[in-house]
C-alpha positions in Angstrom: -9.6 45.7 84.1 -8.7 42.7 82.0 -5.1 41.6 82.0 -3.2 42.0 78.8 -3.0 38.8 76.7 -2.8 37.6 73.2 -6.6 37.4 72.9 -7.3 41.0 74.0 -9.0 43.3 71.6 -6.4 46.0 70.8 -7.6 49.4 69.4 -6.5 48.4 65.9 -8.6 45.3 65.9 -11.9 47.2 65.9 -10.7 49.4 63.1 -9.6 46.4 61.1 -13.0 44.7 61.5 -14.9 47.9 60.5 -12.8 48.3 57.3 -13.3 44.7 56.2 -16.8 43.9 57.4 -18.7 44.4 54.1 -21.2 41.5 54.7 -22.2 41.9 58.4 -20.4 41.1 61.7 -22.1 37.7 62.0 -20.9 36.6 58.6 -17.5 38.2 59.1 -17.1 36.3 62.4 -18.1 33.1 60.7 -15.7 33.6 57.8 -12.7 34.2 60.1 -13.6 31.4 62.5 -13.6 33.7 65.5 -15.8 33.9 68.6 -17.9 36.7 70.0 -16.5 39.6 72.0 -17.4 39.5 75.7 -16.4 42.1 78.1 -13.7 43.3 75.8 -12.2 39.8 75.5 -11.9 37.9 72.3 -12.7 34.1 72.5 -11.3 31.9 69.8 -13.7 29.5 68.2 -13.1 25.8 68.8 -12.2 23.9 65.6 -14.1 20.7 65.8 -14.0 19.9 62.2 -11.5 18.2 60.0 -8.9 20.7 58.6 -9.8 19.7 55.0 -13.5 20.5 55.7 -12.5 23.9 56.9 -10.4 24.5 53.9 -13.2 23.4 51.6 -15.8 25.6 53.5 -13.4 28.6 53.3 -12.8 28.1 49.6 -16.6 27.8 49.1 -17.3 31.0 50.9 -14.5 32.7 49.0 -15.7 31.5 45.7 -19.5 32.1 46.0 -21.0 35.5 46.0 -23.5 35.1 48.9 -26.0 37.8 49.7 -25.8 38.4 53.5 -27.9 41.5 53.9 -26.1 43.9 51.7 -28.3 45.6 49.2 -27.7 45.5 45.5 -26.8 49.2 45.5 -24.2 48.8 48.2 -22.8 45.7 46.4 -22.4 47.6 43.2 -21.0 50.6 45.1 -18.4 48.6 47.0 -16.0 46.5 44.8 -15.6 42.9 45.8 -12.3 42.5 47.5 -10.0 39.9 46.1 -7.8 37.4 47.8 -4.5 39.1 48.5 -2.6 35.8 48.6 -3.2 35.4 44.8 -2.6 39.1 44.0 -5.9 39.5 42.1 -8.2 42.5 42.2 -11.6 40.7 41.9 -13.2 37.4 42.8 -11.0 34.5 44.0 -7.4 34.2 43.0 -6.9 32.7 39.5 -5.4 29.3 39.5 -3.0 28.4 36.7 -4.5 26.1 34.2 -2.3 23.2 33.2 -2.3 21.7 29.7 -4.2 18.5 29.2 -2.8 15.4 27.4 -5.9 15.3 25.2 -6.2 19.1 25.1 -9.9 18.8 26.2 -11.2 20.8 29.1 -14.4 20.8 31.2 -16.0 24.2 31.8 -18.4 24.4 34.8 -20.7 27.3 35.6 -21.9 26.8 39.2 -25.0 29.0 38.7 -25.0 29.0 34.9 -28.4 27.3 34.7 -30.1 30.2 36.5 -29.6 32.3 33.4 -30.6 32.0 29.8 -28.3 29.8 27.8 -28.2 32.2 24.9 -27.1 35.0 27.3 -24.4 32.9 28.8 -22.9 31.8 25.5 -23.2 35.3 24.0 -21.4 36.8 27.0 -18.6 34.2 26.8 -18.2 34.7 23.1 -17.9 38.5 23.5 -15.1 38.1 26.1 -13.0 35.4 24.3 -13.1 37.0 20.8 -11.0 36.7 18.6 -10.4 33.1 19.9 -12.9 30.7 18.2 -15.5 29.6 20.7 -17.3 26.3 20.0 -18.7 24.7 23.2 -19.4 21.0 23.0 -21.9 18.8 24.9 -23.8 21.5 26.9 -25.5 19.9 29.8 -27.2 21.1 33.1 -27.6 19.6 36.5 -29.6 21.7 39.0 -28.1 25.2 38.9 -24.9 23.9 37.3 -24.2 24.2 33.6 -21.3 22.3 31.9 -19.7 22.2 28.5 -16.4 21.2 27.0 -13.8 22.9 24.8 -10.8 21.4 22.9 -8.4 24.3 22.9 -6.0 25.2 25.6 -5.9 29.0 24.7 -9.7 29.1 24.9 -9.8 27.2 28.1 -7.1 29.4 29.7 -9.1 32.5 28.6 -12.3 31.2 30.1 -10.4 30.4 33.3 -9.3 34.1 33.5 -12.9 35.3 33.1 -14.0 33.9 36.5 -16.2 36.6 38.1 -15.5 39.0 35.3 -18.9 38.9 33.6 -21.9 40.7 35.1 -25.1 38.8 35.3 -28.6 40.3 35.1 -29.2 39.9 38.9 -26.0 41.8 39.8 -23.9 38.7 40.5 -20.6 37.8 38.8 -20.5 34.7 36.7 -18.4 32.0 38.3 -16.4 29.9 35.9 -14.4 26.7 36.8 -12.1 25.1 34.2 -10.4 21.7 34.6 -8.9 19.2 32.1 -11.2 16.3 31.2 -13.6 14.9 28.7 -17.0 13.3 29.1 -17.7 9.6 29.2 -19.1 8.2 26.0 -22.3 6.2 25.9 -23.2 4.8 22.5 -26.9 4.8 22.0 -29.2 4.5 19.0 -30.0 8.2 19.1 -26.3 9.0 19.1 -25.7 6.7 16.1 -28.5 8.4 14.2 -27.0 11.8 14.8 -23.5 10.6 13.8 -24.9 9.0 10.6 -26.7 12.2 9.7 -23.6 14.3 10.2 -21.5 11.9 8.2 -24.0 11.9 5.4 -23.6 15.7 5.0 -19.8 15.3 4.9 -19.7 12.4 2.3 -18.7 13.1 -1.3 -20.6 10.5 -3.4 -18.8 11.3 -6.7 -15.3 10.7 -5.2 -16.4 8.2 -2.6 -14.7 10.4 0.0 -15.6 11.2 3.6 -14.2 14.3 5.3 -14.3 14.0 9.2 -11.9 16.8 9.9 -12.4 18.1 13.4 -15.5 16.0 13.6 -16.3 16.9 17.2 -16.8 20.5 16.2 -19.6 19.7 13.6 -22.5 22.1 14.1 -25.0 19.2 14.1 -23.2 17.6 17.0 -22.8 20.4 19.5 -25.2 18.9 22.0 -23.3 15.5 22.1 -19.7 14.5 22.6 -18.3 12.7 19.6 -14.5 13.1 19.8 -12.8 10.5 17.6 -9.8 10.2 19.9 -12.1 8.0 22.1 -11.6 4.5 20.8 -15.2 3.5 21.2 -16.3 6.5 19.2 -13.9 5.9 16.4 -14.9 2.3 16.2 -18.6 3.3 16.1 -17.9 5.7 13.2 -15.9 3.0 11.3 -18.8 0.5 11.8 -21.2 3.1 10.3 -18.9 3.4 7.3 -18.7 -0.3 6.9 -22.5 -0.8 7.0 -23.4 2.2 4.8 -20.4 3.0 2.5 -18.2 -0.1 2.3 -16.9 1.2 -1.1 -15.2 4.2 0.6 -12.0 5.1 -1.1 -10.8 8.3 0.8 -11.1 9.1 4.5 -10.0 12.4 6.2 -9.4 12.2 9.9 -7.3 15.3 10.3 -7.4 17.3 13.6 -9.2 14.8 15.8 -6.5 14.4 18.4 -6.2 10.7 17.7 -3.5 9.1 19.8 -3.8 5.3 19.4 -4.9 3.1 16.5 -4.6 -0.4 18.0 -8.3 -0.9 18.0 -8.4 -0.6 14.2 -6.7 -4.0 13.5 -9.7 -5.2 11.4 -10.2 -2.0 9.4 -8.9 -3.7 6.3 -11.9 -6.1 6.5 -14.4 -3.3 7.1 -13.1 -0.9 4.5 -11.2 -3.0 1.9 -11.2 -0.3 -0.8 -9.7 2.5 1.3 -6.7 3.9 -0.6 -6.4 7.5 0.7 -6.1 8.2 4.4 -5.4 11.6 6.0 -4.3 11.6 9.6 -2.6 15.0 9.8 -2.5 17.1 13.0 -3.3 14.3 15.4 -1.3 13.0 18.4 0.3 9.9 16.9 3.8 9.7 18.5 5.4 6.5 17.0 5.5 5.1 13.5 4.7 1.6 15.0 1.3 3.0 16.0 0.4 2.7 12.3 1.0 -1.0 12.2 -2.7 -1.9 12.7 -3.5 -0.1 9.4 -0.8 -1.9 7.3 -3.4 -4.2 5.7 -5.0 -1.4 3.8 -4.1 -0.8 0.1 -3.0 2.8 0.9 -1.6 4.8 -2.0 -1.8 8.3 -0.4 -1.4 9.2 3.3 -1.0 12.4 5.3 0.8 12.3 8.6 2.1 15.8 8.8 1.5 17.5 12.2 1.9 14.4 14.3 4.7 14.1 16.9 6.1 11.1 15.0 7.3 13.4 12.1 9.8 15.1 14.4 11.7 11.9 15.0 13.1 11.7 11.5 16.0 13.9 10.5 16.1 12.6 6.9 13.1 12.4 4.7 14.4 9.2 3.1 14.2 7.4 6.4 10.7 8.8 7.0 9.5 7.6 3.6 11.1 4.2 4.2 9.3 3.7 7.5 6.0 4.7 5.9 6.5 2.3 3.0 7.2 -0.5 5.4 3.5 -0.2 6.5 2.1 1.0 3.2 4.3 -0.4 0.4 2.1 1.1 -2.4 2.3 4.7 -1.2 3.0 7.1 -4.0 2.0 10.4 -2.3 3.0 11.3 1.3 2.0 14.6 3.0 0.8 16.0 -0.3 4.1 15.3 -2.1 4.5 12.8 -4.9 7.0 10.1 -4.2 9.1 8.1 -6.7 7.5 4.8 -7.5 8.3 2.0 -5.1 10.8 -0.7 -6.2 8.9 -3.9 -6.9 8.1 -6.5 -9.5 6.3 -5.5 -12.7 3.1 -7.4 -12.2 0.2 -6.2 -14.3 -2.5 -7.3 -11.8 -2.9 -8.6 -8.3 -1.8 -12.2 -8.0 -3.1 -14.2 -5.1 -1.1 -17.0 -3.5 -2.5 -20.4 -4.0 -4.1 -22.0 -0.9 -1.9 -24.1 1.3 -2.2 -27.9 1.0 -1.0 -30.7 3.2 0.9 -32.5 0.4 2.9 -31.0 -2.4 4.3 -33.0 -5.3 6.3 -31.2 -7.9 5.7 -34.2 -10.2 2.2 -35.7 -10.1 3.5 -38.9 -11.9 5.7 -39.6 -8.9 2.8 -39.9 -6.5 2.6 -43.6 -6.8 6.3 -44.1 -6.1 6.2 -41.9 -3.1 3.1 -43.4 -1.6 4.3 -47.0 -2.0 7.8 -46.2 -0.7 6.5 -44.5 2.4 3.9 -47.2 3.2 6.4 -50.0 3.0 9.1 -48.0 4.8 7.0 -47.1 7.9 5.4 -50.5 7.9 8.8 -52.1 8.4 9.9 -49.3 10.7 7.0 -49.9 13.1 7.4 -53.7 13.0 9.3 -55.8 15.6 12.5 -55.8 13.5 13.9 -53.0 11.4 16.6 -55.1 9.7 14.8 -55.4 6.4 15.4 -51.6 6.0 18.9 -52.5 4.9 17.5 -52.8 1.4 16.0 -49.3 1.7 19.4 -47.6 2.2 22.3 -47.3 -0.2 25.4 -49.1 0.8 27.2 -45.7 1.2 24.2 -44.0 2.8 24.7 -41.2 5.4 22.3 -40.5 8.3 22.2 -38.0 11.1 19.7 -37.1 13.8 19.0 -34.0 15.8 16.5 -33.4 18.6 15.1 -30.4 20.6 12.2 -29.4 22.7 9.5 -27.3 21.0 9.8 -23.6 21.5 8.3 -22.5 24.8 7.9 -26.0 26.1 9.4 -26.7 29.6 11.3 -30.0 29.6 10.4 -30.5 33.3 6.7 -30.5 32.4 7.0 -32.8 29.3 8.4 -36.1 28.2 12.1 -36.1 28.2 14.1 -36.6 25.0 17.2 -38.0 26.8 17.6 -41.0 24.4 17.5 -38.7 21.4 19.6 -35.9 22.9 22.5 -38.3 23.5 23.0 -38.9 19.8 21.8 -35.5 18.6 24.2 -34.1 16.0 23.3 -30.4 16.4 26.4 -28.8 15.0 25.7 -25.6 16.8 26.2 -27.4 20.1 28.6 -30.2 19.1 31.8 -28.4 18.5 34.2 -31.3 18.6 35.1 -32.5 15.1 35.6 -36.1 16.2 32.3 -36.2 18.0 30.5 -34.8 14.9 32.1 -37.5 12.8 31.1 -40.2 15.2 27.5 -39.1 15.2 27.3 -39.2 11.4 26.2 -42.7 10.5 27.8 -43.9 7.3 26.9 -47.0 5.4 23.6 -48.9 5.4 24.9 -51.3 8.1 25.6 -48.4 10.6 22.4 -46.6 9.7 20.1 -49.6 10.2 22.0 -50.6 13.3 21.2 -47.2 14.8 17.6 -47.3 13.7 17.2 -50.7 15.3 18.4 -49.2 18.6 15.8 -46.5 18.5 12.6 -47.0 20.7 9.8 -48.9 19.1 7.2 -46.7 17.6 3.8 -46.4 15.9 3.4 -43.7 13.3 0.1 -41.9 12.5 0.1 -41.9 8.7 -2.9 -39.5 8.6 -0.8 -36.8 10.3 1.9 -37.0 7.6 2.8 -33.9 5.6 4.7 -34.9 2.4 6.6 -32.5 0.1 8.3 -33.8 -3.1 10.5 -30.8 -4.0 12.7 -32.4 -6.7 11.8 -35.2 -9.0 14.2 -36.3 -11.7 15.2 -39.7 -13.1 18.4 -39.5 -11.1 17.1 -38.1 -7.8 14.1 -37.5 -5.6 14.1 -35.0 -2.7 11.4 -35.9 -0.2 10.4 -34.2 3.1 8.1 -36.1 5.5 6.8 -34.9 8.9 4.2 -36.2 11.2 3.4 -37.8 14.6 4.4 -41.1 16.2 3.8 -42.7 19.5 6.8 -44.0 21.3 6.2 -47.6 22.7 9.3 -47.8 24.9 8.7 -49.5 28.2 9.0 -47.5 31.4 6.6 -44.8 30.5 3.2 -44.7 32.2 1.7 -43.2 29.1 3.2 -43.6 25.6 4.6 -40.1 24.7 3.7 -38.6 21.4 6.6 -37.3 19.4 6.9 -35.2 16.2 9.4 -36.1 13.5 10.7 -34.5 10.3 12.7 -36.6 7.8 14.5 -35.2 4.8 15.3 -38.0 2.3 17.4 -38.0 -0.8 16.3 -41.1 -2.9 18.3 -42.4 -5.8 17.7 -45.3 -8.3 19.4 -48.6 -7.3 19.2 -51.6 -9.5 15.5 -52.2 -10.3 14.3 -50.0 -7.4 15.1 -47.0 -5.3 17.1 -46.5 -2.1 17.9 -43.7 0.4 21.3 -42.1 -0.1 21.0 -39.4 2.5 18.7 -38.8 5.5 18.3 -36.2 8.2 15.9 -37.0 11.0 14.7 -34.4 13.6 12.7 -35.5 16.7 10.9 -33.3 19.2 7.9 -33.6 21.5 4.5 -32.9 20.0 3.0 -29.6 21.0 -0.3 -29.6 22.9 -2.3 -28.9 19.8 -0.5 -31.6 17.8 -1.0 -34.1 20.5 -4.7 -33.5 20.6 -5.0 -34.1 16.8 -2.7 -37.2 16.7 -4.3 -40.7 16.2 -7.8 -39.2 15.9 -8.5 -40.3 12.3 -9.8 -43.9 12.1 -7.8 -46.2 9.8 -10.0 -47.5 6.9 -8.6 -50.3 4.9 -9.3 -49.6 1.3 -7.7 -51.5 -1.6 -5.3 -49.3 -3.5 -4.5 -50.0 -7.2 -0.9 -50.9 -7.7 0.9 -48.2 -9.6 2.2 -49.0 -13.1 5.9 -48.8 -12.4 8.9 -50.4 -14.0 10.8 -50.2 -10.8 10.3 -52.6 -8.0 9.4 -51.4 -4.5 12.5 -50.3 -2.5 11.7 -52.4 0.6 10.0 -55.7 1.3 6.7 -55.4 3.2 7.1 -58.6 5.1 10.5 -59.2 6.7 12.0 -62.7 6.2 12.4 -65.0 9.2 15.9 -65.0 10.6 17.0 -68.5 11.9 18.9 -69.0 15.2 22.7 -69.1 14.9 25.1 -71.3 16.8 28.6 -70.4 18.0 30.4 -71.7 14.9 28.1 -69.8 12.6 28.6 -66.7 14.8 32.4 -66.9 14.4 32.1 -67.2 10.7 29.8 -64.2 10.6 32.3 -62.2 12.7 35.0 -63.0 10.2 32.7 -61.9 7.4 32.0 -58.6 9.2 35.8 -58.1 9.6 36.3 -58.6 5.8 33.4 -56.4 4.8 34.1 -53.5 7.2 37.9 -53.7 7.2 38.0 -53.9 11.0 40.3 -56.4 12.8 38.8 -59.4 14.6 38.9 -57.7 18.0 36.8 -54.8 16.9 34.5 -57.1 14.9 34.0 -59.1 18.1 33.0 -55.9 19.9 30.6 -54.9 17.2 29.0 -58.3 16.8 25.6 -57.3 18.2 22.6 -59.5 17.3 21.3 -56.8 14.9 24.6 -56.7 12.9 24.8 -60.4 12.7 21.2 -60.6 11.6 21.9 -58.1 8.8 24.8 -60.2 7.6 22.7 -63.3 7.6 19.9 -61.5 5.8 22.3 -60.4 3.1 23.4 -64.0 2.6 19.8 -65.2 2.4 18.7 -62.5 0.0 
């Protein structure tokens, strides 16, 4: 007599097994993971497998309708018992189907390929009616059959039909539904099918192509061609560009399009596109339309996209649309008031950019001669002759800064220039600002003489003559120069920008006001600097009544003794209004040379 224990076989156990054993004791024992009965004892089976494998095996046995010796008559007589945990009355418990971000779902029939395709599709259609049923990309692999649907209600209905449809051999049709869409492989055969389907949708008279719900086209049911896939939409755009570049209207409604970043070059491929329908897609932000802003759109449809719900006022909605498409006169089927703009009868293209702009072509000779002589003296050993190039009341200021994004630690420092930089956003002290403003040709040339020696690349110059009158010239000059200051292993290349106000003086011209900005050359600028070989070609002298503003060859300055030096200090004191003490402090060699030059000239 066996001792009572938890593995004993109580009287109710036998009754339970008899009631639930519809597929044989051997199968029943296997399903429950139990051992065999020996001498009235129940031996539990040893679990030697991974728990996940056991769950997978159990789910497989629960899902599949396996014939284990029960006749078709008995199978039809006895209803298939459901899974009580899920509260269903037939087949496995129905799992809740979650919505998909793209709203596409993969439907798998584990034994669908055992039956005729027409029978399967007809049976599914009968059970899902009145929901429209349009399976896409039907494919088979062994006994498995797979297709895709693009509607959540339809996918949920198919999910509820699992083991609800009788098959000719007496089994129930198993149906598995999951979110997903197939991968796209662009082949020549697929392009040919796309081209044929697009040809049937093209309106030659109006140059319009209607691709509404393109994936549901009857000609494309055996392939997957959803336009929300970027590679598929690009392929379709390329077909348009190659075959109908004159396309004026394009309808892309109801294609579940979410992103448009890959269409940045559509204005080059479809330059005549003026009507674009993008209604009932998945575009969430107005900024997603930015890649299309190059198109000359006059009519657009965006209704049905999530972005439309973000605007409470229609005026704001229209304003944002017109920021991308300024010429729009019809939005979501409603005529708009004409956009505010200039009354230009026809399209006016901007002239091409040029390196040099001269508002007065007759001033070209003056500008060229002035710049050649100025920079020839500036790059010479002495800059004192530039005194003649500046008005006696001239004003000069300099600023400096590193190029945007350039790390000063990894580039040539601008310490010399930053010390005297008159950036009024940073220099707040009024006295400091006044001190950094050089006033008078003596102070200006003295400062220029202290600047590092340089060599300018004339071929890099950009010259703009913005104003040219008999009383004034406004000249902007920018370019590259190499700094020759000692102490550098390699001569740094700088970029400069000079704004010059030039006025007549005597028989020539002189600078009345100058602003100089110095920065490091960018990497691209440094690569191009000093690459053009200098070819000396004779230039015809311009026919001018005015003499050149600066002498090309500086005169030789003789050495001065102490007596002459004292006389020059007194002269400086008289001209500048400073007392002898300050004149003595300011008696640098450059200042004394300038006084001597004035006396010589």
